[in-house]
C-alpha positions in Angstrom: -14.9 -35.4 -15.5 -11.5 -37.7 -16.3 -8.3 -38.0 -15.0 -7.3 -36.6 -18.2 -9.5 -33.3 -17.5 -8.7 -33.4 -13.7 -4.9 -33.2 -14.5 -5.5 -30.2 -17.7 -7.6 -28.5 -15.5 -4.9 -28.4 -12.5 -2.3 -27.2 -14.4 -4.6 -24.7 -16.1 -5.1 -23.2 -12.2 -1.5 -23.8 -11.6 -0.1 -22.0 -14.1 -3.0 -19.5 -13.3 -2.3 -19.2 -10.0 1.6 -18.5 -10.5 0.5 -15.6 -12.9 -1.5 -14.2 -10.5 1.1 -14.0 -7.5 4.1 -13.4 -9.8 6.2 -16.5 -9.6 6.2 -17.6 -13.0 7.4 -14.1 -13.2 10.3 -14.1 -11.1 11.6 -17.9 -13.2 11.0 -15.9 -16.0 13.7 -13.6 -15.4 16.2 -16.0 -14.2 15.3 -18.4 -17.8 16.8 -13.9 -19.2 19.6 -13.3 -16.7 20.9 -17.2 -17.3 20.2 -16.4 -21.1 22.3 -13.2 -21.3 24.4 -13.1 -17.9 25.3 -17.6 -17.5 28.9 -16.5 -15.4 26.9 -14.7 -12.6 24.9 -15.9 -10.0 20.9 -15.7 -10.7 19.7 -14.0 -8.0 18.0 -15.2 -5.1 13.6 -14.7 -5.2 14.8 -12.6 -2.3 16.7 -10.1 -3.6 14.8 -10.4 -7.4 11.4 -8.9 -5.0 14.2 -6.3 -4.2 16.2 -5.3 -7.2 12.0 -5.4 -8.9 11.0 -2.1 -5.7 14.4 -0.2 -6.5 13.6 -0.5 -10.1 9.5 0.8 -9.8 10.6 3.3 -7.9 12.8 4.9 -9.2 11.2 4.5 -12.8 7.6 5.5 -12.1 5.1 4.7 -14.9 1.2 6.3 -14.8 -1.1 5.5 -11.9 -4.3 6.1 -10.4 -3.5 5.8 -7.1 
């Protein structure tokens, strides 16, 4: 395996882990927040998690369990 292939593989694994853990979702939220509300401060990761949990509780979707 060449160094180029190793870097590509590492980037793919990193992308997958960020998607799996939700880190990429927070990054997308921050970008969208900055675009639509440029004057407002961006919530911290902890604040975002609380907002997301409150939203999920207020808007339940059909779940299997």
